[in-house]
N, C-alpha and C positions, 0 to 999 in steps of 0.2 A: 764616499760613505752614503749609503742609501738606507734611510730609516723610514719605512712606510708605516702607516697606521696599523695594518694588520700584523706586522712584525712586533710593534710595540704592544699590541693587544695580547698576542700570544705570550710574549715575554713576561708581561706584568701579571697576567692571570696565573702563569706558572709560579711566579714569585708571591702570589697571594696579595698583590698590591692593587692599586686603583688606577685605571686607565683614564688619563686626562687629555689625550690627544684629540684633535678634531673639534676644539671649542672655538676656533676662529672662523665662524661662519660668515662674518662680514669681510669680504675680500678687500675692502678699503683699509683694513688695518695694516699699518706699515711701521717698521722699526728701522732705526738707523744704527748701524754698527760702526763705532768710532774706534780707530786703531792707531792713532797718532802716538808717537813716543818721543820723549825728549831725554830719555835716559836709557837704561837697559832695554833691548828689544828682544822679545821672546820669539824663538823660531816657530812656536806653535800658533802664531797669529793667523797665518794662512789656513791652517787646519781648522781653527776655531771659526774663522769667517765662513769657510765652506760648510762647516757643520751647521751653523746657524741658518745659512741660506737653505740648506736641505730641510731643516726644521720648518722653515717658512713654506717651502713648496709642499711639503707633506702635510702641513697643518693649516694651510689657508691664510697665511699672512705674508705681506711683502717685506723683503729685506733689501736694504741698500747699505753698502759698505763704503767708508771713506776715511781718509787720513787728513782731509781738508778741514781745518778749524774754521775756515770761512763759512762753512754751512751753519755755524752757530750765530744765526740772526733770528729775529722774530719770525720773518717770513720763511727762512730756511728750515726752522724746526717745526713749523706749524703742521707740516704734512705727516708728522710721526707721532704715534701713540706712546712710544718709548724710545730712549736712546741707550744703547748698550756700549759701555766703556769696556772694550775687550783688550785686556793686558796693556792698557795705556800706562805710561810712566812719565814723571816729571811735570814741568809746567807747560801744558799743551794748549791753553787758551789765553788769548789776550783779555784785557780788562773788559772791553765792550762785549766780547763773546761770553765772558763769565756772566755779565749782567743779563744778557739775552737768555742764557741757560737758566738763570734764577727765575726770570719771568716765565719761562716755559714750564718749570716745575710748579710755580705758584698758580699757573693756569690749569693745573690738573695733569701735567705730563708725568711720564714714568721714567725711572732710571734703573738700569741693570748694570751692576758692577761685577766684573769677573777678574779674580786673582789680583793682578797688579793694578787694577783700578784703585786699590788702596795705597799704591805707591805713586800717587798722582796728586799734583796741586797742593803741596804742603803749606803754601802761604795763603791759601784761600780757605778761610775758616768755615764759610758756608758749605763748601764742598766737603770738607772734613766731616761736618755733621751729617751731610747727605749720605756719604758712603758709609759712615758709622764709625770707622777707626782707620788710622793710618798704619802702614807697614812699619815694622821695627827690624826684624831679622828673620832668617830662616836657616834650618839645617839642610843637609843633603837630601836629595829625593829618596823617599823610602815609603814602605808600606805603613799605613796607620789605620786606626779604627775611629770612625765617626759615630757619635752617639746622637741619634735622631730623636729629639724631644717632641717636635711638632709633627704628628702623624696625620694631620688633616690639611695642611697647607699644600697647594698643588705642586710646590717644588720638592716636597718631601713625603707626600702621602704614599708614593709608590715604593718607598724604601722600607727595609726592615729596621728594627730598632738599632742594630749594630751593622754598620756599613764599612766593609773593608775595601780600601783602595790605595793606590800608589800615587803620590804626588809630592810637590814641594810645599811643605806646611809652614804657613806664615805665622810668625808672632807679631802682635800688634802693639802699638805704643800705649794703648790703654784698652781695658776691657770694655766693650760697648754695652754690656748688659745694663739695663736700667734706662738706656736711651733708645734702644732698639728691641725688637722682639727676636730673641735668639731661636732659630729653628734647629740648629745642630751644633754640637761641640766636638772637639777632639779629645780623645782619651790619651793624655800625655804618657801614660804607662805603656802604650802600644808602640811607641816610637821614641827616638832620641832627639833631643834638641828643643823641646818645648820650654817656654819660660812663663807660662800663665798659671801653672799649677792645676788645681782641681777644676777650674772653670776656664776653658779655652774655646770661646765661640769661633765657629768657622763658616757659618751661614746664617744670615739674618735678614730682616726686613722691617720697614716702618713707614707709616704715613708721615710725610715730611713736608712742611711748608706748603701745603695745598696739593702736593703730588704724592707719588708712591716710589719707594726705593727698595731694591732687593740686591743683595750681595752674596757671592760665594767666594770662599778663599781657594777653591780648587781651580784647576785649569792651567797649570804651568806647563805640563808636558803635552807633546803632540798626541800621545796615546789617550789622553783624557777625552779628546773629541771623537774617539772611536768607541767610547764606553756607552752602551745604551742607558745605563742607570744615570750616568753623569749628564748625558744630553737630555734625558727626561727631567732631571733636576733643573737644568737651564731653561727648558721649555716651560716648566711650572713657574719659574721666576719671571719669564716674559709674560705669561698669561696674567700673573698678578700685576706686573708693572704697567701693562697696557690697559688694565681694568677689565679685560675680557672675562676673567674668572674671579669671582668674589673670594676674597681671602681676608682673614682677620690677622692683621699685623700689630695689634695692640694688646694681645691677650696677657702679656707679662709686664705691661707698663703701668706703674703706680697711678699715673694721671688718669687712667681710664677706670679707676675704681673709686667708689665712694663709701665712706664709713658712716652709717646712720645709727645714731644712738636711740635705742628703743626705751630703755629705762636707766636712769642714773641714780636711783635711790636704793639699790640693792645693798644689803648688809651681809657680809661674809658669804657671797654667792659661791656655789660649789659645782652645780651641774645643770644642764638644760636639755630639753627635748622639744622638738618642733612637731606639732600635730599636722595631719593632712589638710586641715582647714586653715592653717597659717598661724594658729595660736602658739605662743611660745611659753612653755612651762619651765620655770627655773626654781631651784631649791636653794635655801640658805641653810648654813650649817646648824643654826640654832633651832631648826625645825619647821621653818616656813616653806610652804609651797605657794608660789605665785604664778599668775597667768597673765601674759601680755596679750591684749586684744588688738590685732592690727586694724580692725574696723573702727575701733574707738580711739586708738592711739594711747591707751591707758593700761596700767597694770593693776590687777586686783589680787588680794590675798585669797587663795583658794582653800587653804586649810593650814592648821598648825598641829604638829606632832610634839608630844612631850619626849624630849631626847636628853641623853647625857652628852655633855660636851667636854667631859674630862679628856685630857690628852688630845688625840686627833679624832675622837668620836663625834657623832652628831648625825644629822641627816646628810647622807653622803652620795647617794646615787639615785637616778631616775631613768626609767625606760617606759615607753608607751607600748601597749600590746600591739602585735602585728595587725590585729583586727579591731583597732581602737575606734574606727569610724562606726562600727556596729555595737561594740560592747562597752565603750568608755572606760576601759580598764587601764590602769597604770601601775607600775611596780616601783617600790621605794626600798632602798638599802639604808637602814637607820639603826641607831643605838638606843634602845628603849631606856627611858629614865627608870631608875629603881635600884634596888640592892643587887640584883643579879646582873653580872657583867655578861652581855651577849649582844649579838647583832641579829637583826631581823631582815629578811628579804620578804616583803609583803606585797600582796595585790590589793589595790583599792579601786573603788568605783567613783567616777565623777558624775555629778548631777549638774549639767550645765558647766559653770565654772567653779563649782563648789566640790571640795573633797568630802566624800561621805565617810566619816571616820569609823562608824560602826560597820562598814562594809569590809573591814580589813580581814584578809585571809593570810595567815603566816605560812608561806611556802617552805621557808628554810630558816632554822634557828642555828646560829653559829656561836658556840661558847667562846668567850674571850676573857682577857684579864684587864683590869683597870688599876693595877698596882704601879705600873711603870709605863712610860711612853715607849713605843710609838707604832705607827704603820697599821692603819685600819683598812686601807684600800677603799672599796665602796663602788667600783665601777659596775654598771649594768649595761648590757647591749644584747639585742636580739639578732640572730643570724637569719639567713634567708629561708631556713627550714623550720622556723619557729622555735629554735632552741635559745634558751636564755643563758648568756655567759655572765659570770659573777666574779669580779676581781676582789680577792681578800688578801690583806696585808699580813705580814708574818707576826705582827703583834709582839715584837721583841724590842727591848731597849738597846739602842746602838751606841750609847754614850760611854760605856765602860770598855770599849773594844779598840780604842786608839784608832778608829777609822777603818778597822779591818773586820773580819767576820766574827759575829758574836757567838762564841762556842763555849760559854761558861758552864761547866758541868758540876760546879761546886754545889753542895747542899744549899737549899733555899735561894738558888740563883737561876731557877729555870726560866724566869722572865728575861734573862740575859742570854738565853740559848736558843738560837733559831732552829736548831736541830729538832726541837720539840714540836715545831710547827711546819716550817717550809719543807723540811726534809723528812717529815713524818707522814707516811702514807695513810695513817688512821686519823689525821687531823685536817680540818678544812681550811686552816689558815696558811698563808703563804702559797696560795693556789689560785688558779682560775678554774671555776666550776662551770659545768655545762649540764643543764637540765631542760626538760621539756614540760612546761606548765600545762596542766590539764584544766578543763573548764570547772571541774568540781573542787579546785583548790589544791589538789595533789600535784605531783610531778612524776614523770617517768625518766628513765635514764636512756639517752640516745646511744645507739651502738657506736663504738669507736672511742669511748672514753679510755682513760689511761689504765684503769684496773677492771678487768672483766670479772674477777672473783672477789667477793666481799672479804675473804680471808687475806687478800693482798693489800687492799686499801679501800677507802671510801669510793663508792661507784660514781659520785658526783664529780670527781676530780678529772679534769681534762688536761690541765697543765699544773705541774708541781715545781717546787724549787724556784719560787719568785719571792722578792722582798717586799715590794709595795707597788702592785700593778694598779696605779691610780686611775688611769684612763685606758680604755681599750675600744676597739672597733672591729667590725666584721665586714669584709667585702661581700656585698649582697649578691654578687654574681659568682665569685669563686668559692665563697664560704670560708676564706682564709681569715684567721684571727691575727690581729695586730695589737700590741700593747707596749706601753712604755713602763720600764721598771726603774724606780728611783734607787740608786745604789749608795754604798757607803762612802766615807769622806777622806780616806787616806790620801795625803797629798803626794806621796811617793811610795814606791814598792819597798818592801822590807823582806829580805830572804828568810828572816825568822818568822814572818807573819803571813805575807802574801802580796798580791798585786796592789797597784795604785787603785784608788776608788774610781769606779766606773758606773755610769748610767747606761741603760740599754734600750734599744727598740728591738722588738722581736716579731717574727712572723712564724705562725704555726699552721701548717697545713694538716697535720695530724697531731694526736695527743703526744705529750712528751714531758720529760724532766729537764728543766732549764738551769739546774745546777746549784742554786743558792741553798745553803750557805757554804758549799764546798768549792764552787767554781764560779767565775764571773767572766764577762766579756767573751772573747774567743777561746773559752775553756782554759782560762788562766787559773791554776789551782791555789787555794789557800793552804796554809800550813796547819797541821793539827797541833794547836797551841794549848798548853795546860795552864789555865788561869790560876790554879792553886799553887803551882811551883814556879811559874814563869818560864818553863822550859818549852822549847819548840820540838815537835816531832817531824814526821815526814809530810810532804805535800800530799793532798788528797788525790785519788785516782779519778779523774773526770770520766773516764770510760767505764768505770765500775765503782761508783761511790758506795760507801758503806756507812750506815748511821748506827754507831755504837754508843750513842749518848744514853745515859741512864734516864733521860727525859723522853726518849723515843718510845712510842707505844705501837709502832707499825713495823713495816719490813726493815730489816737491816741491810739487805742487798737491794739497791735501788736501780731503776732504769738509768742507762748512760746519760750523762749531761749533754744537752744540745748547746752548741755554740750560739752566742748572740748573733742577731742579724746586723745590728749596728751598735757600736759601743764607743764611749768617749769619756775622758777625764775632765777635770777643770782645765780651763784654758782652751787650747786648740788641739784637736785629736790628731795624732800621727797616722792613725789608721783611716780616718775619715776627715780629711782636711776641711770639708765643707761645714763641719760641726764645730762651733765655738761656744764655750760656756765660761766667759770671763766673769760674769756676775753671779754664777751659781749654776747648779744642775738640777733639773727636774724634768725628765723625759715624759712626754705625754703623746699618746697616739690618737690621731684624728681620723676622720672618715675617708673613704674612697669615693671620689666624685664620678658620677656617670651623667653625661650630657643628655638632656632631653629637649629636643627642639620645641616641644609643646609646653615647656615650663614658662615661667614669667619672663618678661622682657628685660630683666636685669640679672638674669642667670649668668653663671660663669660660662665662658665660651668653650667651644668644642675642643680647644687645645688641651684642656684639663681632663678630658674624658679618660677614665681609668687611672687617674692620678691619686696617689695616697698623700694625705697631708699629715705631717707630724710637727709637733710644736714643743717649745721650751718655756715652761712657766717662769723659771727663775731668770732666764736670759732674754725673755720677751721677744721671741721670734717664732715665725711659722715658716716651714719649708715644704716644697712640693717634691715628691719622690716619684720619679719616672721609672717604670718597670719595663723590662724587655718582654718578649713573647712568652718566656718561661717563668715570668714572675720574679726574676732576679732584679736587683737594683741596677738600673742603667745610669741614672744621674740624680743627684740631690741638688735642687736649685733653690735659691731664695724665693720667698713669696712676699710681695709687698714690703720690701725692705725699707722703703721710704715712709711707710705708714706706722704710726706708733701703736703698739699693743702693750697694755699694762697688765702683766701677769695673766695671760690667757689660760684659763683653767678648764674650759670645756668648749667644744665646737661641734656643730652639726649642720648639714645641708638641709634646707627646707624644701618643701614641694615646689617652691618657686625657683629653685636652683641657686638662690643666694646662700651665702655662708653666714651662719649665726654663731657669734662668739660671746662667751661669758668672760669678762675681765674682772679678776679678783681685786685689782687695785694695788696701790704701792705701799701701804702701811704694813706694820708688823702684826697687828692684832686682828685684821680681817674686816673690821667695821670701817672700811675705807671710803673716804669721800669720793674717790675717783673710780669706785667699782661700778660696773655698768653692763648692760646687755646691749650688744651692737649687731648690726647686720651689714655684711660686706656685699655691695652691689657692683656689678659690672655695668658701667653706664655709657662708655664710648661717646662722649659728647660733653655737654655742660653737666656739671655735677650739682647735687643739691646743696644748699647752704648748710652750715654746721651751726646749730643754735646753742647758745650758752646763756643760762639764766643766773643772775645774782638776785637774791631776795633777802631783805632784812627788815624786821625780824621774821623768822619763820614759825614762831610760836609765842604764846602769851595770852593774857586775858582779853576778853571782848570788851569794848570794840578794839580791834587790832589794825593799826595802820601799817601797811607793808609797802616798802619801796622796791620796785622791780626794775631791773636793768637788763638789756640784751646787748650791752656794748662789747662784750667779748665774743659775740657771734661773728662768723666770717663766712666768706664764700671761697672755696678752693680755686675757683676760676676768677682770675683778676679782672677787675673792672665791672663786676656785677653790681647792680643797684638792688638793695634789699628792702623788703617791706616787713614790718613787725606787727603781728596781731596777737592779742592777749585774751585768753579765756580764764578768768580768775576762779570760777566755781565749778568747772568741769561739766557745765550743762550744754556745751557745744555752741554757745553763743559768743560772739566777739564782743568783749566788754571794753576794749581800748586798743588803740594803735599807737605806734611810736617806739622809739628806742628806750626811753625812760618814762615810767608811769608809776602812779601811786594809787593804791586801792585800800579801802577800809572794810574789813569784815565786821559786820555788826552782830552776827549770830554765832554762838559757839558751835563747833563741829570740826570734822576733819575734811579738808579741801585739797584738791590738786590743781594748782595753777599751771596753765599750759601756754607756752610761747610757740607760735608758728612763724617761721621765717621763710619768705618766698623771694625768688629772683624773677627777673623779667620773663624767663622762659617757662615759668610755672612750676619749677622744681621747688619742693618744700622740705624743710627740716623741722622737727617738732621736739621740744624739750619740756619736761615737767619738773615741778618742785612741790613737795607736800607742805601744806600750811596747817598748823594745829591752833585752833582758836578756842580758848578756854582752858588751856593747859600749857605749862611751861616746862622746858627740859630741866631736869634736876642739875644742880651744881655738884660736881664730884672733885675732890682734891685728895691726892696721895700725899700725906704728911711725911711719912717715912716708908721706905728709904728715899733719900733725895735722888732726883734725876741725875744720872751720870755717876752715882756712887760706885765704889769698888768692892768686890767680893772675892772670896776664895772658894774654889770648887769644893763641894762637899760640906760647906759650912751653912749655918742657919742665918736667915735674914728676917729681922722683925719688920712688921708692917703696921701702918696705921692709916685708916681712910676716914675722911669726913664727907658726908653727903647731906645736902639740904635741898628741899623742894618747895617751891613757892606755894603750892597748894597743900602738900602733905606736911610741911614743916620739917623738923629734924628727921633724918631717915631712920627707919627701923633697921638695925644692924643685921637682922636675919635676912633682909632683902638686899644687903650689900654683898657683892661678889668680887673677890680678887682672884685673878688667874695669872699664874706664872707661865712664861714661855721661854724656851731656849732659842735665842736668836742665832741664826746661821746665815752668814752672808746677807742677802737682802730679804730673807723670810724668817719665819719662826715656827717652832714646834710647840703646840699648846700642851700644857701639863695640867696639874690638879687645879680645881676650883676650891676656894675657901669662902664659906658664907659667914663673914664676920667683919667688923670694923677694925679689928686689930688681931694680931697673932703673929705667927712666924711660919716660914716654909724653909725646907732644906733644899739647897741647890744640889744638882747632880754631882756625885763624887767623880765620875768620869766625864771627860769632855772632848772626845774625839782626838784627832791628831794635833800636834803642836802648831801646825801650819794653818789650821782651820780658823776662820773668822767667826768665833763663837762668843756669845754673851748672853745675858738674861734680859728679858723685858717683862714688865708686869702691867696688867690692865685692871683698873677698878671700874665697876659699873653699878649703877643703881637704876632700877625701873620703877617709876612712880605708880600710883594707884589709878591714874586716869580720872576722868570725870564722866558724868552721864552724857552720852552722845559723843564723847571725845576719848580717843584711844590713849593708852598709857605711852609715856615717852621714856627713853633711856639716856642717862648722862654717863659720860665716860671720861677717864683720865688715864694716861699711860706714861711710864718711865722706862728708861733704859739703864741697866746696870752693867758696869764694865768689869771684865776679869782683871785681876791684878797684873797679869802678864799680857801686854799688848804687843803683838807682832807688828813690827814697824811697817810692813807692807799693807797693813789693814788701816791705813790712815783714812780720814774723812776727806781731806783735801791735800794737795801738794803742789809744789812748784819746783821743777828742775830735776828731781830725783828720778832714777830709773830702778827697775826691779831686776834681780838676777837670782839664779839658783845659788843657794848658800852652801858652803862647805862646812858650816858649823853643825854642831850636834842637833839632832831632831830634824834636820833638813828644812825644807820649805824655801822661802825666799828672804833675801835681805834687800834693803834699799842701798843704793850705791851711786857711783859717778857723781858725787856730791860736790858742788862748787860753792864758793862764798855767796851767801844770800839765799841759797835754796832753803826750803822748809817743808815740813809736813804738819798737819793739824789733826786733832781728834775732838769729836764732839758727840754727845755731851759728856763733860767730865766734872765731877765734884770731888774735891780733895779731902772731904771729911774723913778723918782717921788715917790719912796718908802722911807719913813722916819723912820719907826720902825716896829717891829714885835709884834704880840700878840699870845702867845701859849695858847691852852686849854689843861691843864695838870691835872693829878691826881696821887697820890702816897700814899701808906700805907707802903712804904719801906724806903730805904736809901736816896732817892733823888739824886741829882747830878747836873751836868752842861750840858747845850746845847751849843755847839760851831758851828758856821756856817763858813765853809771854802770854798774857791773858786777853782773849777775844780779838786781837788783831796783831799784825806784825809790829805795830808801834805801841802795843799795850804794855802795861807794867811788867817788868821781868820778875819772876818768882823763883828762878833756879838758873845757875850757871855752872858749867863744868868744862874742864879742858880735856881734850882727847889727844893722846900722843900716838906715836907709831908702835904697832905690834910686830912689825917686820914682814908682814904679808897681808894681802887683802882678805885672806880667808883664815887667818889665825886670830881667833877672837879672845877677848878678855872682858872681865866685868869691871864696870866703872861706877862707883857710888857717887851720888850727888844729893845735897840737901834740897828741899823744896818748901816753900811757904804756902800755906793755904789762904787764898784770897777770899774764901767764903763764897758760898753759892755755886751755881752751875754755870759752866763756861765752855767755850771752845778754847783749847790750849794749843798754842803754836810753838813747835820745836824748830828753832831757827839755827842754821848752821853757818858759822862765822869764822873767817880768818882775815884776809885782806882782799879788797876788791881785785877781781881778776884771777884770784887763786881758784884752782879746781883740784879734783882728786884729793879731797880732804880725808874722808873715812867712810866706812860702811857701818850700818846699824842693823842688827838682826831683830832685837826685841828691846822693850822697855818694861822693867818690873816696877810696880808702884808698891812700895814697902810700907807696912803698917796694917792695923786691923781693918781699916776701911769701914764698911757698913755691915759686915758679917761677923759671926762669932762661932766658936766650936759647938758641935752638936750637943755636948753634955749639958749645956746650960739652956737648951732650947725648951720653950713651952709651946706645944703644938696648938695651932688654931683649930677650931672645929671646922673640919673640911667637909664639903658636900660629898667628897669621894672617900674620906677616911682611909686613904692609901697608906699602908704600912711602910715604914722606912726599912731599907735593906739591912739584914743582920750581918754586918761585916765590920771589920776594923777599918777605921778611917785615920789617915795620916795627913797632917796639915803641913803647909810650907814652913820650913825652919824660919825662926825670927830672932834677931834681925838677919837679913841676908842681902848683901855680904855681912860677915861677922868678923870680930877681932877682939879677943880670942875666944869669946864665949857665945854660944848659940843655944836657943831653946828649941827642943824637938817635941812637938805635941802630937798625941794620938788618942783615939777613943776606942775602947774595947766594948763589944756588945755583950760580953759575958766573961766570967773568970776563965783564964786560959794562959798557957805557956807563951812567953814572949821572948824573942831575941832581937835586940836592937844593936846593929853593928855599923861602923863607919869605914868606908873604903876610899882610897884615893882614886884618881882618874884612871890609873893603870890596873885597877882591880885588886890592889894589895890592901888587906885589912890593916887598919891603923888602930882600931879600938873596938872592944865589946862593951857597949854602954849599959845594956840590960840583958840579963839572961836568967829569968825567973818567972814564976807564975804570978800574974797580977789580977786584981779584981776588975769587974766591969766598971766602965766609966772613963772619965777624962784623965789623962796622965801627961805631965810635963817633965821632961828630963833635960838637964843642962849638960852640954858637951863643951869642955874647956881644955884645949891643948895648946898652950903657949909655945910648945916646942915645934909645932908643925909649920911648914913653909906655906906661903901663899899659893893658892890654887883651888881647883874644883874638887869637892869631896861629895860622896854619896852616902846618905843615911838609909840603911836597909832594915825594914821592920818585917820580921817573919813571925806569923802566927799559924794556927791550924787552918785559918781561912785563906791563907795565901801570903804573898810577898808584896810589900809596897816599898817604893824607893823614892826619895826626894833628893834633889840636887841642892848643894849649898856651896858658898864661895867664902874662903878665908882670904881676907884682903888686909895685908900688913900696911 
């Protein structure tokens, strides 16, 4: 084989690649090819040896080949810049030779491993780490596709994104990702026999133990060494391993990145934007615009807008003008405070670091509703042509649709119908808009938007048919639009309603309709469901959707729905195995990175050039999306899996090439102690210390003595010696040094104390904490409802709040705010705000699918009046309210149990595989108003007992019930149990017992907490004076039968919004009517009906309430 430089040049120019041959100008560079085998011997070894020798001759380096392990001495290896293990197998080196090779690598030597180099030295752990992974198995030789992620490394820069070749494809004992830098992976869908799944590395490199290591899994066949692309691949590996060509083999290793906290005092942070001068602007939902000054290391309040924070409204989006350096303009998406429900997209001017409020120019006003939650959207982003993209949510309540599409066309239910917004061409909601702002405050319509004629739809619409496009970005080179769309919550598909709930990431190169609320994911259609009758029609036609809703004011015939780019449910996606959403789903689209060699010294490396970043707010991860030459997804890889992200809610690359991330924090209410603004730096060496401040107290009357501690600070590089410097007043002067210090503030005012932690190499980390001298945080207490109390969906909860301020005295109730939230998995949806110390609020009547982890949270807050020269402070308190039905899989903690898909009604999961001593717990729980429990259980095994204990496994028991066999693991029955109220709020442990060593006891699907709890029917409600004055929906409400289980009498309660005809019937589980309980016209108000049938057998029965407003059904159990 003769591969000359000019042949390589012609070949790779034709392929559009980069020519790397001819870099070995120093003729003294030599490599050793080692081919000893102690196991299987490849017949391709002579071919490989000759091919590498030809590479040496043609590219200016010396090649020696040997099978003599005796060359592995200090003197014998010293002549070589790299050693190539070519298809070695087995135990090929003696112990002293291994030690010599270790010293060689530690001295800066290079290693190249080809194919079965991974089938070598299994008992030598150091070598296993050097090569990166050991061989496990392989299928037959066959054609496969290699996905090339690193397009800049000399071993892969000449390749296209998809490389087709024939070889023997290794499986490895472990995935080396995270320990090595992966250059390329195998697409297991392109061949048979892979066992790694979606991530199958096949070529990688890393800097290891002082030296350099490069490995390729190719090279089994003789034909491989006649392939120009494969030989150039090997040549690039040799160039890197010898150090002749610089290459970054640390681009994907977590240890080469540092997370720098810029601000740790953000409250409810929502979005950020990084200015060309490095300033970081970030907004908080309650109206604050902040600016972080990198030159000072401090954050300042730039301005405050008066916003409505009902439901998901507030200050939601920010974008800097493309000509920001000249005009100091920025754009904000916010919800103006006032009686009129609307969103503003406004331009403001900055004077230095101060927002000039009276400079506001409202570009776009978007009418909205604030009667019901949810989906405000709020994303803003500029494209490369100066067009402004605006993400607007569908402004539709999702909670009465059982986790499917909200299509409620009943009178007075338009807020529950997404057809009036997302599918309405005459409405701006449920859209991504595209406009061109003009200097005079107006805007023009760019060509190429979805509707060319005003008669067809609003000209601002670029994308329609979206649910909640909360974050979007535009590729500044291609102009393509990316966004995440947060989807509905159905835990499983229903042929009568539609597909399982899905989130989406989308790519739009041109304008289009993306289907919501008719289609989702890869154009999976919903069913045309009649909310009035409960009847299902036909699936919608994604290719030609029609909007026939009475709430539609636009076109009836809509553009065809575009399939999603990426879609995924809860758990692990079957379509995109790289995507997991075990703790919730909130898809957000991040930026596309472009490498700039002239950017800062901590910029992301060139490996990420052209990479899209997407992230998951609820599941706390970021991923890199590699695209091929046509812009299609090549590979989705993890990004900094070993680095903790706490609800990333916004991210943007700065002019320095670092990644700026806004972390929302871990609480339900948004005012989270761990919310922060961070910068991700690529450091490739020693990393900066991570400073942590503890300060107590942080507020109070002057003089104020504050104890400061930096003991939780740390350095990610072990062994570093840290220095601590304190600036207590923000004047730039060092006031003290040391780990623990005390400082007394004599003069009232607002201060920012700053800790700078330094290591011996001069790397620094800075943290701040605000100190309020002369003012004290108010004390806020939620008296009612108790934390962990139980409620019924659709019922009313009374509340009482007490607030006291050291300076103001007893709080003015007009300044006390209570806000309810629907909790969902690890996050919450904000609802109405109530300006009162006492009152009541109605919980949502609908609550998604039965498998959803839904609950209520409430937050009470009071902001004091402040003092002269001292800003006001806000005190807060929060409680969680539990639904009376707790799905067993939504435990707080557990030991021993496993989850499985249940065969019981309503689907979802049950807990199973239960052995003696296993347990689950729930917290917080308060049993006020709870009289008994009802377990949904199944068993084909031994059965056992369920004990409920308070606060620990050894706590006092308050309930015990025996569980027998039901004959099958998925044949469920209801089991009633008494329970005693221990008083107060606790963690309750449900302990499963039989005899030590017993397993296979029973399954549990759910637990019902029976009794009124802390809620009551609507008819007796007294509404609090709410800042939103949201009207309650005018529909009948049906409450859970009580008691349930019953024997033989049960009370069925319902509330009518007006005088109307009512038919209340009871059916058995087979659908046979057993009684007509009510069939007459009743007045408005609350009604309670007794159902008493001593002649009926034990079993499940359905109470069906039919009115002009629709049909409601409740399940009840007769237990003899």
